[in-house]
C-alpha positions as CSV (number, residue, x, y, z in Angstrom):
1,M,12.7,-30.1,29.3
2,H,10.7,-26.8,28.2
3,Q,10.7,-25.8,25.0
4,T,11.2,-22.5,23.9
5,T,9.2,-21.3,20.7
6,I,9.9,-18.4,18.8
7,F,7.2,-16.2,17.3
8,A,8.4,-13.0,15.3
9,S,6.1,-10.4,15.0
10,G,7.0,-6.7,14.0
11,N,7.4,-4.8,10.5
12,L,7.1,-7.9,8.7
13,D,6.1,-8.1,4.9
14,E,6.2,-10.7,2.6
15,Y,10.1,-9.6,1.5
16,K,10.8,-10.1,5.4
17,L,9.2,-13.2,6.1
18,H,10.8,-14.9,2.6
19,T,13.8,-13.7,3.8
20,L,14.1,-15.2,6.8
21,L,11.9,-18.8,5.7
22,S,15.2,-18.8,3.4
23,A,17.4,-18.5,5.8
24,H,15.7,-21.0,7.7
25,A,15.0,-19.0,11.0
26,P,14.6,-21.1,13.9
27,I,11.0,-19.4,14.1
28,D,7.7,-21.6,14.9
29,G,5.7,-18.5,14.4
30,F,5.0,-15.4,12.6
31,G,2.6,-12.4,13.6
32,I,1.7,-10.0,10.5
33,G,-0.2,-6.5,11.3
34,T,0.2,-3.8,9.0
35,A,1.2,-5.6,6.3
36,L,-1.5,-7.9,5.9
37,D,-4.2,-5.9,4.5
38,I,-2.1,-2.9,2.6
39,S,0.1,-2.9,0.1
40,I,3.4,-0.4,1.2
41,D,4.1,-0.3,-2.7
42,A,0.9,0.5,-3.9
43,P,-0.7,2.0,-0.5
44,S,-4.8,2.6,-1.8
45,L,-6.6,0.0,-4.2
46,D,-7.0,2.3,-7.7
47,C,-10.8,1.3,-7.7
48,A,-14.2,3.3,-8.6
49,Y,-17.6,1.4,-8.9
50,K,-18.3,1.9,-12.8
51,L,-21.8,1.8,-13.6
52,Q,-22.5,-0.6,-16.9
53,E,-26.2,-0.7,-17.1
54,Y,-29.2,1.7,-16.6
55,A,-32.3,0.9,-16.9
56,G,-32.1,-1.8,-18.5
57,K,-30.1,-0.3,-21.2
58,P,-26.0,-0.9,-21.4
59,R,-23.4,1.7,-20.6
60,R,-19.8,2.6,-21.4
61,K,-17.2,4.7,-20.2
62,H,-14.7,6.6,-22.9
63,S,-11.8,8.1,-21.4
64,E,-9.1,7.8,-22.8
65,G,-7.4,4.4,-20.8
66,K,-10.5,3.7,-18.9
67,A,-13.0,2.7,-20.6
68,T,-14.7,0.5,-19.5
69,W,-16.7,-2.8,-21.1
70,P,-20.8,-2.7,-20.8
71,G,-23.5,-4.8,-20.0
72,R,-23.6,-7.2,-17.1
73,K,-21.2,-9.9,-17.3
74,Q,-19.8,-13.5,-17.0
75,V,-16.7,-14.4,-16.1
76,Y,-15.3,-18.4,-17.3
77,R,-12.0,-19.6,-16.3
78,H,-9.8,-21.8,-18.1
79,Y,-7.6,-25.1,-16.6
80,G,-4.8,-26.7,-18.5
81,S,-4.4,-30.6,-18.1
82,D,-2.4,-29.9,-14.9
83,G,-5.3,-28.0,-13.1
84,C,-3.6,-25.3,-13.3
85,M,-5.8,-21.4,-14.8
86,T,-4.5,-20.8,-17.9
87,G,-6.9,-17.5,-18.3
88,D,-10.4,-16.0,-18.6
89,T,-12.7,-15.0,-21.0
90,V,-15.3,-11.9,-20.3
91,A,-18.6,-12.1,-21.8
92,L,-21.9,-11.1,-22.0
93,E,-24.3,-12.7,-18.6
94,D,-26.8,-13.3,-21.6
95,D,-23.8,-14.6,-24.1
96,D,-23.5,-18.4,-24.9
97,P,-21.8,-20.3,-22.2
98,Q,-17.8,-20.3,-23.2
99,P,-15.8,-22.8,-22.5
100,G,-14.1,-23.0,-18.8
101,E,-15.9,-22.5,-15.1
102,P,-18.2,-19.2,-14.6
103,L,-17.4,-17.3,-12.0
104,V,-19.8,-14.5,-11.1
105,Q,-22.8,-16.4,-8.9
106,L,-25.3,-14.0,-7.8
107,F,-26.0,-14.4,-3.8
108,M,-28.2,-11.1,-3.2
109,R,-31.9,-9.5,-5.4
110,S,-34.0,-6.7,-3.3
111,G,-30.9,-6.7,-0.6
112,R,-31.9,-10.1,0.7
113,R,-29.0,-12.9,0.5
114,L,-30.3,-16.5,-1.8
115,H,-27.8,-18.4,0.0
116,P,-26.2,-18.9,3.9
117,S,-22.7,-17.4,4.1
118,P,-20.1,-19.5,3.9
119,S,-18.0,-20.2,7.2
120,L,-14.3,-19.8,7.6
121,H,-13.4,-23.5,6.8
122,A,-14.5,-23.5,3.7
123,I,-13.5,-20.1,2.6
124,R,-10.0,-21.3,3.3
125,D,-10.4,-24.6,1.2
126,Q,-11.6,-22.4,-1.5
127,T,-8.6,-20.3,-1.2
128,L,-6.3,-22.9,-0.3
129,T,-7.7,-24.4,-4.3
130,N,-7.6,-21.6,-6.1
131,Y,-3.7,-20.6,-4.7
132,I,-3.0,-23.9,-5.9
133,R,-4.2,-22.8,-9.3
134,L,-2.6,-20.7,-9.7
135,P,0.0,-21.3,-12.6
136,A,3.7,-21.4,-11.0
137,A,5.3,-18.3,-11.8
138,M,2.0,-16.0,-10.4
139,T,2.8,-17.7,-6.8
140,T,6.2,-15.7,-6.6
141,L,7.5,-12.3,-5.1
142,D,9.2,-12.0,-8.3
143,P,7.6,-10.8,-11.3
144,A,5.4,-12.9,-13.5
145,P,3.4,-12.5,-17.1
146,S,0.1,-11.2,-17.1
147,Y,-2.4,-13.5,-16.3
148,P,-4.4,-13.7,-20.1
149,V,-7.7,-11.9,-19.9
150,T,-9.4,-12.1,-23.0
151,I,-13.3,-10.1,-24.0
152,S,-15.7,-12.1,-26.2
153,N,-16.6,-11.4,-29.5
154,T,-20.1,-10.6,-28.6
155,L,-19.0,-8.1,-25.7
156,R,-16.4,-6.8,-28.3
157,A,-19.4,-6.2,-30.7
158,M,-21.8,-4.3,-28.1
159,A,-19.0,-1.9,-27.1
160,D,-18.5,-1.2,-30.7
161,Q,-22.3,-0.7,-31.2
162,I,-22.6,1.8,-28.3
163,D,-19.0,3.6,-29.3
164,S,-21.1,4.0,-32.8
165,E,-23.6,4.9,-31.0
166,R,-22.0,8.2,-29.2
167,I,-20.4,8.4,-32.7
168,L,-23.6,9.7,-34.4
169,H,-24.5,11.0,-31.2
170,D,-22.5,13.5,-30.4
171,R,-22.4,14.8,-34.2
């Protein structure tokens, strides 16, 4: 006897997929195209590169609501006793090491890769590990609280110093 495989595709997104799975639809696989790489509710990634250091000197954008943190940075990820992420700390690259796992790694220097590309299998495993370590509230389609990110005292002090120098310069 031949068993039929049911494969659903066409205009599927995370909400439709959730509805189908919740209803225990007898579907063996899903094909998700357009909705995989765009977000219908925010169809573009609103970002821009902001120079934070020039000629070895830290820089900062001051626009209202768009101020940036100056200098080269390192991000430290914190985990709870259950292994789940509890928050990040943004610090200066040359700041005293903060508690947590440093996330920013140097991959290129002078236009050359420093390490070989990881395999797709390794990328998949790392992605799954990171997903499992997310706080449970952040793995649902329901609104979740913001992920806690703190700024180190040294980085805040550098930003304050740059702001003070700017005020003196503008006088």
